[in-house]
Structure formats: C-alpha cells, structure tokens
C-alpha positions, 0 to 999 in steps of 0.5 A: 499500499502506498505511503500514508504520509505523501498522499490525503488519506483522509478523503475518498479518491475516485482511483482507489475507489475503483481499486477497492471494487476491483477487489485491489488492496491499495486503497484507506479506509475513507475510500471504503467507505465511500466505496460501500456506500455507492455498491449500496446504491449500485451493488453491481459496481465490481462487475462494472469495474472489472468488465470495463478492465478486461474490455482494456485487456481485449481491445490492447491484444486485439490492436497489438495482434490484429492491427500491429499496433506497437505504441499505446499512450494511457492517458489518466492511469490510475493505480496500476493492476496486473495485468496493465497495459503494457503487459498485455501489449508487451505479451502479444509484441514484446518491443511495444513501446507503451507511456503512461501519463497522469498528474495524480500524486497517488498515481506518482506512488505506483509510477515504478511498477508501471515502467517494467518493461520486456527487454525488447520494448519501452515503458514510461510514466509522464507526469502531466495534467490531461487538462493542459498537456499538449501530446504534440510537443511534450518532449517526454513522451516524444522520447518513447513514442514516434509521432510518424508510426500508428498510436494507440490512445487509451481513455480507460474510464476517463471522460466521465471525470470530464464535466460538460463545461470542460468541453470534453469533446473538444479535449478528445479532439486534441489528443487526437489531432496530433497522432498520425493517420492509422492511430487508434481511439480507445475509449470506455464511459460509464453511462445512466442509460439503463438505471438513471436514478441509480446512476444519479445517486452514485453521481451525486455521492462522487460529487460529495466527495470532491469528484465530479462525475458526468455520465453519458448516453450512448450519442454523447458517448459515441461522439467522442468517435466522431471522424474516426473509423470505428472498429466492429461491433462499433460503441457497444457495452464493454462486455459485448466488445468482442467478448473472448467467452460468453458473458453472463452479465446483463448490460444492465449490470455493466452500465459502461460503454466501449469502443475502438475507432480508426484515425483516418 
C-alpha cells in the first residue's frame, strides 16, 4: 500500500475506490466507506469495474495482434492493476512501447510498477495534467513514442470525469490531433442509460466526495468517435466488445460503453 504520509487519505479518491471495486488492496478507510456507499446504490460496482478492465485487455490485445500497433499512450492511468496495459501489449508484441500519463500524486506512488518493460520494448511514466498537456509538444512523450507511426490512445474510464463545461469532446479531439493516420482511439465511459435514477445517486455521491462525474448517454459517448472509423462491433457495452467467451452479465449490470476506432 502507498505511504499514507505522502497522500491525503482522509478523503475518498476515485482511483482508490476503483481499486476497491476490483478487489485490490490500495485503498484506505475513507475510500472503502465511499465505495461501500456507492455499492449500496449500485451492487454491481465490482462487475462494472471488472468488465471495463477486461475491455481494456481485449482492445489492447486486438490492436497489438490484429492491427500491428506497437505504440500505446494511456491517459489518466490510475493505480496499476495486473495485468496492466503494457503487460498485455508486450505479451503479444515484446517490442511494444507504452507511455502512461497522469499527474495524480497517488499514481506517482506506483509509477515504478508502470516502468517494468520487456527488454525489447519500453515503458515510461509521464507526469502531466491531461487537461493541459499538449501531446504534440511534450518532450517526454516524444522520447518514447514515434509520432510518425500509429499510436493507440487509451482513455479508459476517464472521460466521465470530464464535466461538460470542460468541453470533453473538444479535449479528445485535441488529444487525437497530433497522432498520425492509422492511430486508434480506445475509450470507455460510464452511462446512466440502463438505470438513470441510480446513476444520479452515484454521481451525487462522487460529487460530495470532491470528484465531479458526468455520466453520458450512448449518443454522447459515440460523439467522441466522430471523424474516426469504428472497429466492429462499434460502440457497445464493454462486455459485448469482442468477448472471448459468452458473458453472464446484462447491459444493466455493466452500464459502461466502449469502442475502438481508427484515425483515417
């Protein structure tokens, strides 16, 4: 567990709550209490978190195996949970290069776990604020990734933390702008579509803990892929995106949309 003296453990943190949902150990009492309060409203929280995580695994594997992608850029990294993105990518292609980008002090505590690359590949952690970073100009990112070759941009469970007044669709366009043709966007996002009243209760809970959350309907999430070529099966609940075996869960239990798309 991270050093309690270096981070604020008195308030719940969305990344630690997510770790609690996943059955991890990197949380504190405030996180447990907030997560359990959310679970009281939404008893499927663990299913939601796990299925979102598995979507990231499958999307990364498909891009590395079927599309030959060898460069990955993960924004809003969060607490590492094995297997993490670089482990999936480098299992398929050991020469894969992966950059994780976040500015959360909590994630900095775990940065060393994100730097264990295969000898053939490379893994790096860049400290930067996703709201302000210019990917086309960030020297640390360019030291690892070749912007002349395709890059898979990973925004997993991130954009629902972008309120509307941040203009999140424009933010994603800005992230994609410097990436070359043939790059990909991998995005997942929580939705209120299947249970709006409960989703609003959960949103208020996060807001009270100091974390703004903006759950969005499918049409709003699909807008993040405007101008891109969606990979089959398009934007769907994450457990239905190229499942490796039949899922026992309903769309209601998962309540997360995800998609992968190619930049023309």
